[in-house]
N, CA, C and O atoms as a DFTB+ gen file, in Angstrom:
736 C
 N C O
     1  1     -88.416    -188.363      53.557
     2  2     -88.324    -189.588      52.509
     3  2     -87.898    -189.083      51.326
     4  3     -88.557    -188.077      51.063
     5  1     -86.953    -189.371      50.352
     6  2     -87.192    -188.485      48.626
     7  2     -87.607    -190.349      47.814
     8  3     -87.219    -191.510      47.942
     9  1     -88.442    -189.689      47.138
    10  2     -88.632    -190.899      45.984
    11  2     -87.721    -190.646      44.896
    12  3     -87.262    -189.504      44.914
    13  1     -87.326    -191.387      43.951
    14  2     -86.602    -191.442      42.886
    15  2     -87.061    -192.262      41.981
    16  3     -87.335    -193.441      42.205
    17  1     -87.192    -191.606      40.738
    18  2     -88.147    -192.459      39.312
    19  2     -87.030    -191.919      38.269
    20  3     -86.281    -190.957      38.103
    21  1     -87.476    -193.423      37.541
    22  2     -86.246    -193.627      36.523
    23  2     -86.633    -192.386      35.933
    24  3     -87.604    -191.770      36.373
    25  1     -85.566    -191.729      34.424
    26  2     -86.064    -191.342      33.614
    27  2     -87.007    -191.116      32.723
    28  3     -87.278    -190.012      32.249
    29  1     -87.801    -192.677      32.337
    30  2     -88.801    -193.122      31.217
    31  2     -89.917    -192.879      32.547
    32  3     -90.938    -192.382      32.074
    33  1     -90.003    -193.008      33.554
    34  2     -91.012    -192.999      34.268
    35  2     -91.360    -191.231      34.331
    36  3     -92.508    -190.877      34.064
    37  1     -90.399    -190.271      34.662
    38  2     -90.501    -189.167      35.118
    39  2     -91.045    -188.329      33.732
    40  3     -91.435    -187.170      33.587
    41  1     -90.873    -189.560      32.709
    42  2     -90.980    -188.328      31.359
    43  2     -92.347    -188.867      30.889
    44  3     -93.166    -188.047      30.475
    45  1     -92.656    -190.155      30.917
    46  2     -94.496    -190.427      31.108
    47  2     -95.061    -189.353      32.011
    48  3     -95.915    -188.548      31.639
    49  1     -94.346    -189.404      33.644
    50  2     -95.315    -188.599      34.398
    51  2     -95.575    -187.265      33.397
    52  3     -96.732    -187.039      33.043
    53  1     -94.567    -186.455      32.984
    54  2     -94.612    -185.353      32.479
    55  2     -95.293    -185.042      31.130
    56  3     -95.490    -183.920      30.662
    57  1     -95.621    -186.255      30.579
    58  2     -96.460    -186.594      29.044
    59  2     -97.643    -186.658      29.240
    60  3     -98.400    -186.332      28.325
    61  1     -98.094    -187.038      30.322
    62  2     -99.674    -188.102      30.859
    63  2    -100.430    -186.843      30.203
    64  3    -100.870    -186.870      29.054
    65  1    -100.564    -185.355      31.360
    66  2    -101.579    -184.212      30.877
    67  2    -101.338    -183.549      29.760
    68  3    -102.068    -182.663      29.315
    69  1    -100.233    -183.972      29.222
    70  2    -100.344    -183.150      27.108
    71  2    -101.126    -184.597      26.939
    72  3    -102.203    -184.267      26.443
    73  1    -101.130    -185.925      27.088
    74  2    -101.492    -187.170      26.107
    75  2    -103.012    -186.848      26.906
    76  3    -103.827    -186.895      25.985
    77  1    -103.586    -186.616      27.887
    78  2    -104.614    -186.367      28.529
    79  2    -104.951    -185.078      27.520
    80  3    -105.446    -185.579      26.510
    81  1    -104.909    -184.073      27.418
    82  2    -105.554    -183.056      26.597
    83  2    -105.566    -183.571      25.316
    84  3    -106.195    -182.623      24.846
    85  1    -105.421    -184.160      24.537
    86  2    -105.468    -184.957      22.895
    87  2    -106.911    -185.140      22.748
    88  3    -107.462    -185.841      23.596
    89  1    -107.581    -184.651      21.855
    90  2    -108.930    -184.875      21.303
    91  2    -109.268    -184.656      20.315
    92  3    -109.473    -183.456      20.132
    93  1    -109.607    -185.842      18.776
    94  2    -109.623    -185.092      17.787
    95  2    -111.261    -184.427      17.454
    96  3    -112.038    -184.808      16.579
    97  1    -111.351    -183.931      17.907
    98  2    -112.681    -183.004      18.218
    99  2    -111.738    -181.512      17.934
   100  3    -110.667    -181.083      18.363
   101  1    -112.785    -181.017      16.973
   102  2    -112.036    -179.551      16.414
   103  2    -113.153    -178.505      16.313
   104  3    -114.029    -178.485      15.449
   105  1    -113.015    -177.755      17.187
   106  2    -113.855    -176.392      17.454
   107  2    -114.397    -175.838      15.577
   108  3    -115.384    -175.142      15.337
   109  1    -113.746    -176.212      14.874
   110  2    -113.769    -175.928      13.365
   111  2    -114.919    -176.482      12.706
   112  3    -115.641    -175.980      11.845
   113  1    -114.971    -177.874      13.397
   114  2    -115.162    -179.231      12.437
   115  2    -116.780    -179.586      13.332
   116  3    -117.063    -179.646      14.528
   117  1    -117.468    -179.739      12.243
   118  2    -119.157    -180.108      12.435
   119  2    -119.581    -181.586      12.934
   120  3    -120.712    -181.164      13.176
   121  1    -119.647    -182.609      13.209
   122  2    -119.763    -183.579      13.522
   123  2    -121.317    -184.133      14.767
   124  3    -121.550    -183.934      15.959
   125  1    -121.974    -184.800      13.748
   126  2    -123.022    -185.129      14.430
   127  2    -123.349    -186.449      14.716
   128  3    -123.597    -186.827      15.861
   129  1    -123.367    -187.307      13.553
   130  2    -123.685    -189.268      13.710
   131  2    -122.375    -189.119      12.134
   132  3    -122.056    -188.196      11.384
   133  1    -121.911    -190.807      12.290
   134  2    -121.533    -191.575      11.302
   135  2    -121.620    -190.698       9.776
   136  3    -120.656    -190.426       9.060
   137  1    -123.221    -190.317       9.495
   138  2    -124.082    -190.168       8.625
   139  2    -123.436    -188.798       7.594
   140  3    -123.338    -188.705       6.370
   141  1    -123.024    -187.719       8.857
   142  2    -123.612    -186.940       8.638
   143  2    -122.344    -186.398       7.762
   144  3    -121.398    -187.138       7.489
   145  1    -122.415    -185.112       7.374
   146  2    -120.936    -185.000       6.293
   147  2    -120.359    -184.044       8.039
   148  3    -120.967    -183.678       9.045
   149  1    -118.412    -183.962       7.412
   150  2    -117.953    -182.994       8.461
   151  2    -117.459    -181.856       7.545
   152  3    -116.998    -182.041       6.419
   153  1    -117.585    -180.810       8.070
   154  2    -116.612    -179.317       7.737
   155  2    -115.918    -179.437       8.339
   156  3    -116.093    -179.690       9.531
   157  1    -114.403    -179.262       7.580
   158  2    -113.701    -178.802       8.061
   159  2    -112.910    -177.382       7.423
   160  3    -112.951    -177.373       6.192
   161  1    -112.357    -176.449       7.901
   162  2    -111.681    -175.382       7.761
   163  2    -109.913    -175.579       7.241
   164  3    -108.857    -175.957       7.749
   165  1    -110.464    -174.996       5.764
   166  2    -109.044    -175.286       4.963
   167  2    -107.774    -174.211       5.876
   168  3    -108.039    -173.099       6.333
   169  1    -106.551    -174.830       5.955
   170  2    -105.506    -173.975       6.790
   171  2    -104.599    -174.099       5.480
   172  3    -104.588    -172.974       4.981
   173  1    -104.086    -174.686       4.960
   174  2    -103.222    -174.278       4.153
   175  2    -103.334    -174.539       2.303
   176  3    -103.626    -175.696       2.001
   177  1    -103.216    -173.988       1.637
   178  2    -102.898    -174.403      -0.002
   179  2    -101.409    -174.679      -0.355
   180  3    -100.570    -173.794      -0.519
   181  1    -101.202    -175.915      -0.443
   182  2     -99.695    -176.026      -0.681
   183  2     -99.306    -177.688      -1.893
   184  3     -98.410    -178.507      -1.690
   185  1    -100.215    -177.699      -2.938
   186  2    -100.247    -177.714      -4.374
   187  2     -99.153    -178.001      -4.645
   188  3     -98.505    -179.045      -4.565
   189  1     -98.924    -176.897      -5.023
   190  2     -97.803    -176.090      -6.112
   191  2     -96.548    -175.324      -5.272
   192  3     -96.759    -174.154      -4.953
   193  1     -95.338    -175.892      -4.924
   194  2     -94.285    -175.282      -3.740
   195  2     -94.345    -173.511      -4.143
   196  3     -94.642    -172.860      -5.145
   197  1     -94.038    -173.306      -3.217
   198  2     -93.690    -171.875      -3.453
   199  2     -94.532    -170.560      -4.436
   200  3     -94.076    -169.608      -5.068
   201  1     -95.873    -171.025      -4.210
   202  2     -96.136    -169.854      -5.073
   203  2     -97.052    -169.244      -3.333
   204  3     -97.935    -168.560      -3.852
   205  1     -97.230    -169.158      -2.255
   206  2     -97.757    -168.431      -1.350
   207  2     -95.873    -167.592      -0.865
   208  3     -95.590    -166.433      -0.562
   209  1     -95.105    -168.681      -0.985
   210  2     -94.430    -168.072       0.173
   211  2     -93.054    -167.520      -0.575
   212  3     -92.131    -166.994       0.046
   213  1     -93.070    -167.721      -1.967
   214  2     -91.964    -166.801      -2.763
   215  2     -92.725    -165.639      -2.633
   216  3     -92.722    -164.964      -1.604
   217  1     -93.657    -165.263      -4.058
   218  2     -94.417    -164.285      -4.727
   219  2     -95.255    -163.157      -4.099
   220  3     -95.267    -161.970      -4.425
   221  1     -96.042    -163.855      -3.006
   222  2     -96.937    -163.394      -1.758
   223  2     -96.306    -162.343      -0.645
   224  3     -96.106    -162.971       0.395
   225  1     -96.057    -161.431      -0.560
   226  2     -96.261    -161.154       0.680
   227  2     -96.334    -161.654       1.617
   228  3     -96.487    -162.875       1.661
   229  1     -96.258    -160.947       2.639
   230  2     -96.645    -161.995       4.614
   231  2     -98.094    -162.244       4.292
   232  3     -98.737    -163.292       4.236
   233  1     -98.660    -160.101       3.959
   234  2     -99.914    -160.096       4.437
   235  2    -101.069    -160.964       3.401
   236  3    -102.170    -161.445       3.666
   237  1    -100.387    -160.923       2.307
   238  2    -101.147    -162.203       1.669
   239  2    -101.505    -163.522       1.630
   240  3    -102.314    -164.025       0.850
   241  1    -100.773    -164.167       2.642
   242  2    -100.688    -165.681       2.755
   243  2    -101.843    -166.180       3.093
   244  3    -102.066    -167.372       2.878
   245  1    -102.528    -165.586       3.522
   246  2    -103.595    -166.232       4.665
   247  2    -105.100    -165.675       2.897
   248  3    -106.147    -166.318       2.815
   249  1    -104.929    -165.049       2.329
   250  2    -105.855    -165.129       1.554
   251  2    -105.330    -166.040       0.688
   252  3    -105.888    -166.759      -0.141
   253  1    -104.806    -165.984       0.824
   254  2    -103.970    -167.240      -0.539
   255  2    -104.562    -168.250       0.190
   256  3    -105.581    -168.843      -0.167
   257  1    -103.974    -168.448       1.154
   258  2    -104.304    -170.228       1.950
   259  2    -105.884    -170.214       2.298
   260  3    -106.433    -171.315       2.254
   261  1    -106.687    -169.083       2.643
   262  2    -107.952    -169.583       3.215
   263  2    -108.462    -169.356       2.107
   264  3    -109.328    -170.230       2.106
   265  1    -108.625    -168.565       0.677
   266  2    -109.566    -168.662      -0.546
   267  2    -109.246    -169.978      -1.487
   268  3    -108.262    -170.671      -1.227
   269  1    -110.227    -170.332      -2.729
   270  2    -110.229    -171.798      -2.854
   271  2    -109.512    -170.951      -4.968
   272  3    -109.379    -169.959      -5.684
   273  1    -109.368    -172.193      -4.842
   274  2    -108.397    -171.942      -6.786
   275  2    -109.043    -170.682      -7.978
   276  3    -108.678    -169.879      -8.837
   277  1    -110.128    -171.168      -7.346
   278  2    -111.374    -170.442      -8.505
   279  2    -111.399    -169.321      -8.146
   280  3    -111.262    -168.654      -9.171
   281  1    -111.510    -168.545      -7.143
   282  2    -111.054    -167.018      -7.097
   283  2    -109.326    -166.664      -6.902
   284  3    -108.991    -165.679      -6.245
   285  1    -108.501    -167.393      -7.416
   286  2    -106.920    -167.067      -7.816
   287  2    -107.068    -165.845      -8.776
   288  3    -106.407    -164.909      -8.325
   289  1    -107.913    -165.414     -10.329
   290  2    -108.162    -164.415     -10.658
   291  2    -108.656    -163.170     -10.238
   292  3    -108.116    -162.098     -10.512
   293  1    -109.814    -163.323      -9.489
   294  2    -110.306    -162.214      -8.964
   295  2    -109.025    -162.224      -7.736
   296  3    -108.351    -161.197      -7.813
   297  1    -108.866    -162.556      -7.352
   298  2    -107.286    -162.180      -6.415
   299  2    -105.959    -161.306      -6.881
   300  3    -105.126    -160.850      -6.098
   301  1    -105.943    -161.204      -7.961
   302  2    -105.225    -160.765      -8.903
   303  2    -103.569    -161.810      -8.731
   304  3    -102.387    -161.498      -8.871
   305  1    -104.088    -162.777      -8.462
   306  2    -102.470    -163.473      -7.736
   307  2    -101.389    -163.258      -9.161
   308  3    -100.398    -162.534      -9.063
   309  1    -101.643    -163.801     -10.136
   310  2    -101.115    -163.325     -11.350
   311  2    -100.194    -162.344     -11.031
   312  3     -99.057    -162.375     -10.560
   313  1    -101.198    -161.166     -11.517
   314  2    -100.266    -159.671     -11.075
   315  2     -99.572    -159.864      -9.680
   316  3     -99.109    -158.748      -9.448
   317  1     -99.229    -160.749      -8.545
   318  2     -98.774    -160.405      -7.706
   319  2     -97.021    -161.511      -8.285
   320  3     -95.817    -161.295      -8.142
   321  1     -97.691    -162.446      -8.818
   322  2     -96.202    -162.966      -9.595
   323  2     -95.610    -162.446     -10.458
   324  3     -94.418    -162.541     -10.750
   325  1     -96.680    -161.672     -11.066
   326  2     -95.406    -160.802     -12.168
   327  2     -94.663    -160.107     -11.429
   328  3     -93.442    -160.258     -11.375
   329  1     -95.379    -159.175     -10.705
   330  2     -94.611    -158.365      -9.578
   331  2     -93.745    -158.663      -8.988
   332  3     -92.878    -157.803      -8.835
   333  1     -93.585    -159.719      -8.501
   334  2     -92.785    -159.961      -7.683
   335  2     -91.110    -160.581      -8.856
   336  3     -89.899    -160.591      -8.634
   337  1     -91.832    -160.930      -9.851
   338  2     -90.829    -161.247     -11.121
   339  2     -89.867    -160.187     -11.520
   340  3     -88.670    -160.267     -11.797
   341  1     -90.802    -159.022     -11.478
   342  2     -90.160    -157.475     -12.273
   343  2     -89.847    -157.014     -11.123
   344  3     -89.898    -155.786     -11.066
   345  1     -89.475    -157.658      -9.976
   346  2     -88.732    -156.736      -9.059
   347  2     -87.452    -157.511      -8.802
   348  3     -86.911    -157.320      -7.713
   349  1     -86.903    -158.347      -9.641
   350  2     -85.706    -159.409     -10.082
   351  2     -85.662    -159.109     -11.298
   352  3     -84.728    -159.690     -11.850
   353  1     -86.558    -158.125     -12.325
   354  2     -86.306    -157.930     -13.395
   355  2     -85.920    -159.032     -14.644
   356  3     -85.224    -158.959     -15.657
   357  1     -86.832    -160.191     -13.952
   358  2     -86.763    -161.720     -14.781
   359  2     -87.648    -161.576     -16.039
   360  3     -87.786    -162.561     -16.764
   361  1     -88.392    -160.149     -16.409
   362  2     -88.646    -160.915     -17.771
   363  2     -89.825    -160.681     -18.087
   364  3     -90.395    -160.678     -16.995
   365  1     -91.033    -160.360     -19.321
   366  2     -91.938    -160.748     -19.731
   367  2     -92.037    -162.453     -19.595
   368  3     -92.750    -162.940     -18.718
   369  1     -91.420    -163.138     -20.343
   370  2     -91.578    -164.909     -20.736
   371  2     -91.855    -165.282     -19.110
   372  3     -92.734    -165.963     -18.581
   373  1     -91.084    -164.774     -18.736
   374  2     -90.698    -165.787     -16.748
   375  2     -91.860    -165.420     -16.299
   376  3     -92.678    -166.326     -16.137
   377  1     -92.357    -163.746     -15.906
   378  2     -93.413    -163.544     -15.824
   379  2     -95.016    -163.714     -16.121
   380  3     -96.085    -163.527     -15.540
   381  1     -94.610    -164.104     -17.167
   382  2     -96.238    -164.689     -17.722
   383  2     -96.100    -166.411     -18.000
   384  3     -97.078    -167.074     -17.654
   385  1     -95.464    -166.809     -18.329
   386  2     -95.529    -168.687     -17.949
   387  2     -95.820    -168.641     -16.790
   388  3     -96.933    -169.096     -16.526
   389  1     -95.219    -168.246     -15.949
   390  2     -95.260    -168.659     -14.425
   391  2     -96.557    -168.304     -14.247
   392  3     -97.255    -169.306     -14.407
   393  1     -97.240    -167.294     -13.979
   394  2     -98.500    -166.263     -13.914
   395  2     -99.226    -167.326     -14.422
   396  3     -99.775    -167.879     -13.470
   397  1     -99.454    -167.796     -15.311
   398  2    -100.298    -168.379     -16.964
   399  2    -100.028    -170.191     -16.101
   400  3    -101.041    -170.850     -16.338
   401  1     -99.400    -170.701     -15.585
   402  2     -99.380    -171.545     -14.820
   403  2     -99.356    -171.727     -13.457
   404  3     -99.297    -172.902     -13.098
   405  1     -99.382    -171.013     -12.732
   406  2     -99.708    -171.658     -11.119
   407  2    -100.843    -170.447     -11.005
   408  3    -100.788    -169.867      -9.921
   409  1    -101.819    -169.977     -11.880
   410  2    -102.928    -169.397     -11.771
   411  2    -104.001    -169.431     -12.551
   412  3    -104.298    -168.952     -13.645
   413  1    -104.752    -170.397     -11.402
   414  2    -105.205    -171.001     -10.772
   415  2    -103.911    -172.017     -10.095
   416  3    -103.313    -172.931     -10.663
   417  1    -103.759    -171.577      -8.909
   418  2    -102.706    -172.225      -8.385
   419  2    -103.192    -173.589      -7.463
   420  3    -103.388    -173.749      -6.258
   421  1    -103.278    -174.419      -8.566
   422  2    -103.721    -176.253      -8.740
   423  2    -102.997    -177.341      -9.093
   424  3    -102.900    -177.483     -10.312
   425  1    -102.396    -178.248      -8.350
   426  2    -101.458    -179.756      -8.483
   427  2    -102.632    -180.620     -10.061
   428  3    -103.570    -181.387      -9.848
   429  1    -102.240    -180.243     -11.231
   430  2    -102.968    -180.985     -11.938
   431  2    -102.105    -182.517     -12.679
   432  3    -100.955    -182.492     -13.115
   433  1    -102.865    -183.550     -12.661
   434  2    -102.274    -184.463     -12.910
   435  2    -103.627    -185.096     -14.320
   436  3    -104.844    -185.147     -14.145
   437  1    -102.965    -185.435     -15.438
   438  2    -103.656    -185.741     -16.561
   439  2    -103.546    -187.261     -16.641
   440  3    -102.403    -187.667     -16.852
   441  1    -104.551    -188.234     -16.508
   442  2    -104.333    -189.629     -15.933
   443  2    -104.297    -190.514     -17.471
   444  3    -104.171    -191.731     -17.609
   445  1    -104.471    -189.337     -18.675
   446  2    -104.602    -189.925     -19.901
   447  2    -102.989    -189.773     -20.552
   448  3    -102.638    -190.192     -21.655
   449  1    -102.091    -189.026     -19.507
   450  2    -100.850    -189.119     -20.237
   451  2     -99.533    -189.948     -19.373
   452  3     -99.361    -189.976     -18.155
   453  1     -98.785    -190.525     -20.338
   454  2     -97.702    -191.195     -19.301
   455  2     -97.340    -190.697     -18.050
   456  3     -97.146    -189.574     -17.583
   457  1     -97.295    -192.074     -17.553
   458  2     -97.276    -191.441     -16.004
   459  2     -95.821    -191.220     -16.003
   460  3     -95.311    -190.416     -15.223
   461  1     -95.013    -192.025     -17.000
   462  2     -93.105    -192.183     -16.831
   463  2     -93.228    -189.946     -17.211
   464  3     -92.426    -189.146     -16.728
   465  1     -94.120    -189.655     -17.900
   466  2     -94.219    -188.080     -18.262
   467  2     -94.226    -187.019     -16.653
   468  3     -93.914    -185.829     -16.609
   469  1     -94.680    -187.894     -15.451
   470  2     -95.107    -187.034     -13.926
   471  2     -93.628    -186.036     -13.835
   472  3     -92.418    -186.093     -14.050
   473  1     -94.435    -185.346     -13.476
   474  2     -92.921    -184.267     -12.664
   475  2     -93.897    -182.442     -12.281
   476  3     -95.033    -182.137     -12.643
   477  1     -92.990    -181.675     -11.544
   478  2     -94.048    -180.801     -11.260
   479  2     -94.176    -180.029     -12.456
   480  3     -93.730    -180.334     -13.562
   481  1     -94.653    -179.273     -12.228
   482  2     -95.055    -178.951     -14.106
   483  2     -95.026    -179.258     -15.372
   484  3     -94.779    -178.586     -16.373
   485  1     -95.432    -180.844     -15.142
   486  2     -94.171    -181.486     -16.416
   487  2     -96.172    -181.601     -17.363
   488  3     -96.286    -182.194     -18.436
   489  1     -97.150    -181.072     -16.812
   490  2     -98.363    -180.906     -17.396
   491  2     -98.211    -179.380     -18.377
   492  3     -98.933    -178.929     -19.266
   493  1     -97.387    -179.049     -17.975
   494  2     -97.885    -177.104     -18.266
   495  2     -96.812    -177.059     -19.676
   496  3     -96.942    -176.768     -20.865
   497  1     -95.680    -177.533     -18.766
   498  2     -94.091    -176.850     -19.228
   499  2     -93.699    -178.032     -20.768
   500  3     -93.015    -177.724     -21.744
   501  1     -94.494    -179.556     -20.476
   502  2     -94.006    -180.331     -20.854
   503  2     -95.048    -181.207     -21.777
   504  3     -94.687    -182.158     -22.472
   505  1     -95.750    -180.960     -21.722
   506  2     -97.131    -181.788     -21.957
   507  2     -96.978    -183.075     -21.211
   508  3     -97.552    -183.957     -21.849
   509  1     -96.358    -183.599     -19.964
   510  2     -96.703    -184.591     -19.573
   511  2     -97.236    -184.766     -18.231
   512  3     -97.195    -183.717     -17.588
   513  1     -97.749    -185.808     -17.574
   514  2     -99.303    -186.034     -16.966
   515  2     -99.048    -185.108     -15.453
   516  3    -100.059    -185.307     -14.780
   517  1     -98.115    -184.213     -14.709
   518  2     -98.353    -183.754     -13.798
   519  2     -97.873    -184.560     -12.767
   520  3     -97.145    -185.549     -12.686
   521  1     -98.565    -183.766     -11.919
   522  2     -98.370    -184.184     -10.285
   523  2     -96.913    -184.344      -9.938
   524  3     -95.877    -184.042     -10.530
   525  1     -97.176    -184.923      -8.771
   526  2     -95.140    -184.282      -8.232
   527  2     -94.433    -186.252      -7.991
   528  3     -94.876    -187.331      -7.600
   529  1     -93.326    -185.766      -8.450
   530  2     -92.872    -187.390      -8.316
   531  2     -91.814    -187.168      -6.966
   532  3     -90.993    -186.262      -6.824
   533  1     -92.118    -188.313      -6.023
   534  2     -91.502    -188.122      -4.793
   535  2     -89.896    -187.929      -4.721
   536  3     -89.346    -187.811      -3.625
   537  1     -89.411    -187.910      -5.528
   538  2     -87.376    -187.744      -6.052
   539  2     -87.870    -186.355      -6.373
   540  3     -86.872    -185.690      -6.096
   541  1     -89.092    -185.223      -6.921
   542  2     -88.571    -184.276      -7.610
   543  2     -87.961    -183.632      -6.513
   544  3     -88.344    -183.814      -5.358
   545  1     -86.893    -182.779      -6.868
   546  2     -86.700    -181.701      -6.264
   547  2     -87.412    -180.410      -6.527
   548  3     -86.984    -179.491      -7.225
   549  1     -88.827    -180.463      -5.728
   550  2     -89.767    -178.616      -6.528
   551  2     -89.349    -177.671      -5.954
   552  3     -89.795    -176.616      -6.406
   553  1     -88.602    -177.562      -5.052
   554  2     -87.958    -176.354      -4.659
   555  2     -86.775    -175.502      -5.230
   556  3     -86.593    -174.284      -5.223
   557  1     -85.747    -176.928      -5.917
   558  2     -84.557    -176.117      -6.403
   559  2     -85.477    -176.048      -8.374
   560  3     -85.137    -175.228      -9.226
   561  1     -86.481    -177.022      -8.561
   562  2     -87.257    -176.745      -9.944
   563  2     -88.003    -175.345     -10.071
   564  3     -87.998    -174.624     -11.069
   565  1     -88.594    -175.125      -8.958
   566  2     -89.351    -173.567      -8.791
   567  2     -88.469    -172.437      -8.815
   568  3     -88.764    -171.342      -9.294
   569  1     -87.004    -172.841      -8.100
   570  2     -86.311    -171.520      -8.344
   571  2     -85.546    -171.230      -9.136
   572  3     -84.926    -170.166      -9.131
   573  1     -85.415    -172.330     -10.170
   574  2     -84.470    -172.477     -10.625
   575  2     -85.339    -171.889     -12.605
   576  3     -84.799    -171.726     -13.699
   577  1     -86.993    -171.745     -12.089
   578  2     -87.827    -171.309     -13.489
   579  2     -87.975    -169.835     -12.539
   580  3     -87.871    -169.094     -13.515
   581  1     -88.096    -169.118     -11.676
   582  2     -88.096    -168.490     -11.489
   583  2     -86.474    -167.080     -11.326
   584  3     -86.351    -165.906     -11.675
   585  1     -85.627    -168.011     -10.675
   586  2     -84.342    -167.247     -11.546
   587  2     -83.631    -167.956     -11.645
   588  3     -82.819    -168.167     -10.744
   589  1     -83.634    -168.483     -12.545
   590  2     -82.384    -169.089     -13.655
   591  2     -83.258    -168.759     -15.296
   592  3     -84.238    -168.077     -15.596
   593  1     -82.456    -169.500     -15.956
   594  2     -83.106    -169.773     -17.858
   595  2     -83.806    -170.843     -18.375
   596  3     -83.764    -171.261     -19.532
   597  1     -84.720    -171.434     -17.061
   598  2     -85.310    -172.648     -17.518
   599  2     -86.230    -171.974     -18.231
   600  3     -85.834    -171.907     -19.394
   601  1     -87.637    -171.254     -18.039
   602  2     -88.695    -170.726     -19.236
   603  2     -88.083    -169.718     -19.988
   604  3     -88.940    -169.022     -20.533
   605  1     -86.437    -169.209     -20.340
   606  2     -86.757    -168.348     -20.821
   607  2     -84.921    -168.112     -20.923
   608  3     -84.330    -167.384     -20.125
   609  1     -84.183    -168.905     -22.099
   610  2     -82.816    -169.567     -22.473
   611  2     -82.090    -167.825     -22.029
   612  3     -81.145    -167.635     -21.263
   613  1     -82.744    -166.945     -22.652
   614  2     -82.129    -165.253     -23.239
   615  2     -81.839    -164.839     -21.519
   616  3     -81.102    -163.855     -21.462
   617  1     -82.197    -165.300     -20.294
   618  2     -82.526    -164.910     -19.031
   619  2     -81.168    -165.030     -18.263
   620  3     -80.468    -166.041     -18.208
   621  1     -80.993    -164.173     -17.851
   622  2     -79.678    -164.201     -17.066
   623  2     -80.577    -165.167     -15.724
   624  3     -81.757    -165.155     -15.373
   625  1     -78.863    -166.274     -15.033
   626  2     -79.093    -166.863     -14.265
   627  2     -79.132    -165.606     -13.428
   628  3     -79.075    -164.477     -13.917
   629  1     -79.237    -165.874     -12.105
   630  2     -78.901    -164.976     -10.748
   631  2     -78.411    -166.195      -9.835
   632  3     -78.998    -167.216      -9.481
   633  1     -76.997    -165.671      -9.559
   634  2     -76.380    -167.287      -8.703
   635  2     -76.548    -166.814      -8.140
   636  3     -76.376    -165.608      -7.961
   637  1     -77.301    -168.181      -7.172
   638  2     -77.281    -168.071      -5.748
   639  2     -78.614    -167.882      -4.851
   640  3     -78.783    -167.665      -3.651
   641  1     -79.579    -168.077      -6.066
   642  2     -81.309    -167.914      -5.684
   643  2     -81.216    -169.373      -6.541
   644  3     -81.849    -170.136      -5.811
   645  1     -80.811    -170.065      -7.572
   646  2     -81.522    -171.367      -7.863
   647  2     -81.468    -172.481      -7.365
   648  3     -81.617    -173.590      -7.877
   649  1     -81.196    -172.098      -6.089
   650  2     -81.074    -173.778      -5.398
   651  2     -81.590    -173.036      -3.730
   652  3     -81.376    -171.935      -3.221
   653  1     -82.249    -174.112      -3.326
   654  2     -81.786    -174.168      -1.577
   655  2     -80.513    -174.650      -0.808
   656  3     -80.216    -174.366       0.353
   657  1     -79.678    -175.597      -1.866
   658  2     -78.179    -175.639      -1.139
   659  2     -78.988    -177.004      -0.197
   660  3     -78.407    -177.521       0.757
   661  1     -80.595    -177.521      -0.717
   662  2     -80.109    -179.320      -0.011
   663  2     -80.736    -180.208      -1.041
   664  3     -81.590    -180.424      -1.901
   665  1     -79.298    -180.707      -0.059
   666  2     -78.666    -182.054      -2.012
   667  2     -79.903    -182.662      -2.059
   668  3     -80.677    -182.580      -1.105
   669  1     -80.195    -183.316      -3.159
   670  2     -81.331    -184.318      -2.998
   671  2     -81.534    -185.706      -1.879
   672  3     -80.514    -186.258      -1.466
   673  1     -82.640    -186.108      -1.526
   674  2     -82.987    -187.349      -0.834
   675  2     -81.958    -188.164      -1.461
   676  3     -81.609    -187.971      -2.625
   677  1     -81.324    -189.328      -0.506
   678  2     -80.593    -190.421      -0.392
   679  2     -81.777    -191.673      -0.820
   680  3     -81.522    -192.731      -1.394
   681  1     -82.966    -191.245      -0.404
   682  2     -83.626    -192.250       0.193
   683  2     -83.898    -192.910      -1.541
   684  3     -83.407    -192.395      -2.546
   685  1     -84.861    -194.239      -1.529
   686  2     -84.808    -195.204      -2.640
   687  2     -86.256    -195.056      -2.581
   688  3     -86.688    -194.481      -1.582
   689  1     -87.062    -195.448      -3.423
   690  2     -88.378    -195.297      -3.820
   691  2     -89.025    -196.709      -4.548
   692  3     -89.031    -196.921      -5.761
   693  1     -89.404    -197.343      -3.808
   694  2     -90.483    -198.167      -4.533
   695  2     -91.509    -198.136      -5.707
   696  3     -92.156    -197.132      -6.002
   697  1     -91.592    -199.302      -6.329
   698  2     -92.017    -198.646      -7.427
   699  2     -94.317    -199.285      -6.990
   700  3     -95.442    -199.073      -7.441
   701  1     -93.910    -199.751      -6.334
   702  2     -95.296    -200.067      -5.276
   703  2     -95.529    -199.124      -3.886
   704  3     -94.684    -198.582      -3.173
   705  1     -97.257    -199.145      -3.763
   706  2     -97.632    -198.884      -2.546
   707  2     -96.174    -199.388      -1.632
   708  3     -95.211    -200.008      -2.084
   709  1     -96.319    -199.053      -0.669
   710  2     -96.399    -197.574       0.418
   711  2     -95.179    -196.410      -0.340
   712  3     -95.189    -195.199      -0.118
   713  1     -94.238    -197.084      -1.203
   714  2     -93.647    -196.411      -2.264
   715  2     -91.752    -195.789      -1.670
   716  3     -90.608    -195.627      -2.097
   717  1     -92.902    -195.613       0.000
   718  2     -91.030    -195.715       0.701
   719  2     -90.662    -196.194       1.311
   720  3     -91.447    -197.008       1.797
   721  1     -89.038    -196.224       1.975
   722  2     -88.960    -196.944       2.391
   723  2     -88.880    -196.639       3.795
   724  3     -88.578    -195.496       4.135
   725  1     -89.214    -197.896       4.996
   726  2     -89.210    -197.911       5.799
   727  2     -88.310    -196.382       7.066
   728  3     -87.338    -195.982       6.426
   729  1     -88.359    -195.925       7.864
   730  2     -87.808    -195.220       8.893
   731  2     -86.753    -195.608       9.045
   732  3     -86.539    -196.809       9.208
   733  1     -85.784    -194.688       9.035
   734  2     -83.998    -195.002       9.323
   735  2     -84.722    -194.266      10.999
   736  3     -83.984    -194.106      11.972
């Protein structure tokens, strides 16, 4: 006798073991009572985009991701940024500016400045609010800072390296929470 299952039932039957195996327990976390403190393991640092992914050798990604910004100077992350830019002959102005604004690697926000001046690295480059706007194309901004002439008008623009060639979002953003439009 052959049993025929609908595609939905078959899919559910396949997913059931995976769902049953899900848990909110983390072997790296300590939880005892609701009044206790959870201890988490840091996995990534992604306040400023492209820092680890662009400037550091793959072998250094773990060091960057597992340490705190307070150790960035001691870990010579500024030297790593300068070494990377020197490989592309970007010059001292670009190398020094990037090292100065990205070490320590923290996303800074100055709430005493006008929110209308917010944008990635605006706190360092334009005396702005800081943070990131939802509509900011931080990858293109970062690549332009590295390979373009944003930080040094005398620098040569390296064609093909100032953009990831992905167009900006066509989504709209509200001025009130939750800011994002409904999923499509």
